[in-house]
Legacy VTK file of the C-alpha trace (Angstrom):
# vtk DataFile Version 3.0
C-alpha trace
ASCII
DATASET POLYDATA
POINTS 171 float
-99.070 -130.088 223.987
-99.027 -127.745 221.206
-96.328 -127.986 218.367
-94.807 -124.562 219.395
-94.553 -125.893 223.262
-92.937 -129.164 222.123
-90.585 -127.240 220.557
-89.933 -124.597 222.921
-89.533 -127.294 225.891
-86.895 -129.098 223.207
-84.507 -125.830 222.714
-85.311 -125.011 226.491
-83.786 -128.609 227.588
-80.926 -127.557 225.124
-80.175 -124.322 227.083
-79.680 -126.380 230.563
-77.336 -128.499 229.174
-75.305 -125.705 228.113
-75.451 -123.951 231.069
-74.575 -126.757 233.099
-71.434 -127.493 231.079
-70.387 -123.936 230.609
-71.558 -122.185 233.745
-68.385 -121.437 236.471
-65.539 -122.622 233.986
-62.678 -120.122 233.862
-61.636 -119.048 230.093
-58.521 -121.544 229.950
-61.007 -124.162 231.055
-63.562 -123.272 228.249
-60.876 -123.166 225.727
-58.956 -126.783 227.621
-59.099 -129.750 224.698
-58.847 -133.562 226.005
-56.187 -133.722 223.512
-54.528 -131.759 220.468
-57.224 -132.836 218.026
-59.855 -132.597 220.398
-62.955 -130.095 220.729
-63.153 -127.957 223.564
-66.205 -126.782 225.747
-65.843 -123.201 224.115
-65.864 -124.555 220.545
-68.467 -127.286 220.708
-71.193 -124.851 222.523
-70.174 -122.070 220.546
-70.338 -124.353 217.272
-73.974 -125.592 218.058
-75.386 -122.474 218.949
-73.492 -121.221 215.312
-75.856 -123.793 213.685
-78.877 -123.212 215.737
-78.802 -119.161 214.911
-77.913 -120.023 211.433
-80.766 -122.522 210.377
-83.366 -120.832 212.708
-82.666 -117.720 211.052
-83.182 -119.043 207.456
-85.882 -120.816 208.581
-87.246 -117.696 210.180
-86.051 -115.479 207.059
-84.215 -112.956 209.689
-80.691 -111.845 210.091
-78.689 -114.309 212.343
-77.892 -112.942 216.015
-74.529 -113.553 215.391
-74.388 -110.356 213.360
-77.647 -108.375 214.141
-76.738 -108.270 217.677
-72.645 -107.669 216.505
-71.774 -111.026 218.586
-69.596 -111.997 215.534
-67.757 -108.550 217.126
-68.041 -109.407 220.591
-66.201 -112.845 219.627
-63.840 -111.368 217.661
-62.976 -114.441 216.060
-60.417 -114.884 212.490
-63.324 -116.571 210.432
-65.675 -115.054 208.210
-69.167 -113.794 209.969
-71.178 -116.697 208.191
-68.795 -119.801 209.620
-70.377 -122.275 211.571
-67.545 -124.418 212.672
-68.466 -127.026 209.861
-65.504 -128.354 208.647
-63.407 -126.614 211.112
-59.150 -127.980 211.507
-57.790 -127.849 215.183
-56.495 -125.042 214.801
-59.600 -123.348 214.138
-60.977 -124.726 217.457
-58.052 -123.903 218.927
-59.076 -120.326 217.878
-62.569 -120.332 220.062
-61.011 -118.549 223.121
-64.171 -116.737 224.876
-62.620 -114.667 227.560
-65.483 -115.876 230.160
-68.470 -118.483 230.302
-70.471 -115.414 230.290
-69.998 -114.284 226.763
-70.230 -117.893 225.750
-73.796 -118.361 227.160
-74.603 -114.616 226.135
-74.689 -115.522 222.797
-76.529 -119.152 223.486
-79.172 -117.427 225.301
-79.923 -114.729 222.518
-79.852 -117.505 219.995
-82.623 -119.412 222.366
-84.600 -116.371 222.755
-84.877 -116.057 218.931
-85.500 -119.558 218.931
-88.412 -119.261 221.069
-89.943 -115.944 219.299
-89.924 -118.269 215.959
-91.357 -121.446 217.383
-94.107 -120.192 219.147
-95.187 -119.006 216.214
-95.598 -122.230 214.649
-98.107 -124.651 213.931
-98.330 -128.434 212.921
-99.051 -127.201 209.178
-95.996 -124.864 208.892
-93.490 -127.674 209.918
-94.357 -128.946 206.829
-92.897 -126.250 204.699
-89.933 -127.278 202.737
-86.887 -124.858 203.615
-84.181 -126.678 201.923
-84.246 -128.113 198.362
-80.987 -129.113 198.244
-81.554 -132.864 199.743
-83.513 -135.833 197.951
-85.953 -135.623 199.980
-86.288 -131.733 200.758
-85.992 -131.095 203.818
-89.323 -129.549 205.340
-89.048 -127.205 208.541
-89.611 -129.929 211.233
-87.109 -131.893 210.074
-84.938 -128.987 210.407
-85.634 -128.275 213.936
-86.096 -131.454 214.951
-82.203 -131.793 213.383
-80.845 -128.974 215.229
-82.426 -129.830 218.700
-80.531 -133.201 218.021
-77.206 -132.052 216.964
-77.154 -129.506 219.912
-77.984 -131.835 222.372
-75.172 -134.211 220.945
-72.833 -131.697 221.183
-73.864 -130.374 224.498
-73.426 -133.415 226.025
-69.780 -133.498 224.455
-69.372 -130.249 226.193
-70.169 -131.899 229.360
-68.120 -134.677 229.070
-65.000 -132.490 228.520
-65.930 -130.930 231.518
-66.477 -133.510 233.570
-62.789 -135.250 232.305
-61.149 -131.924 232.836
-62.503 -131.865 236.533
-61.678 -135.420 237.122
-58.107 -134.736 235.958
-57.104 -132.333 238.435
-58.343 -133.932 241.344
LINES 1 172
171 0 1 2 3 4 5 6 7 8 9 10 11 12 13 14 15 16 17 18 19 20 21 22 23 24 25 26 27 28 29 30 31 32 33 34 35 36 37 38 39 40 41 42 43 44 45 46 47 48 49 50 51 52 53 54 55 56 57 58 59 60 61 62 63 64 65 66 67 68 69 70 71 72 73 74 75 76 77 78 79 80 81 82 83 84 85 86 87 88 89 90 91 92 93 94 95 96 97 98 99 100 101 102 103 104 105 106 107 108 109 110 111 112 113 114 115 116 117 118 119 120 121 122 123 124 125 126 127 128 129 130 131 132 133 134 135 136 137 138 139 140 141 142 143 144 145 146 147 148 149 150 151 152 153 154 155 156 157 158 159 160 161 162 163 164 165 166 167 168 169 170
């Protein structure tokens, strides 16, 4: 298996879990929280997608899908376009209320496609490139991409948990 294939498979697994957590949910279910301090499915998926978009765009030296394809305008959130959810308060989480699962999945799928376009160009040597010198040791592209996959899968799993809990509360 080539590096590009491995990364494409990993990001594909993220996409699968995101779709399982979101598909078929109404807007009210997307925004529902288990308690006032909890994260909603909508916020979790928006956040993981924003982080993936931000980090991959930076590594690929291109504009984020969020702004390049005007997803920021479609979501119309009360945050700066650069916001990714890092440091968000409970009030901020509550503000992420997409009007449909399609909007949330549309953004995620657009980021997924750009991610695949980028990772399919990579070989083993590319993974050693330093992409962030603010850490000690500096972060390489390989470490950054694995970090994104791990973070994405954690948040996608949390979204699936919230969805399942909400469903059980109704029965």
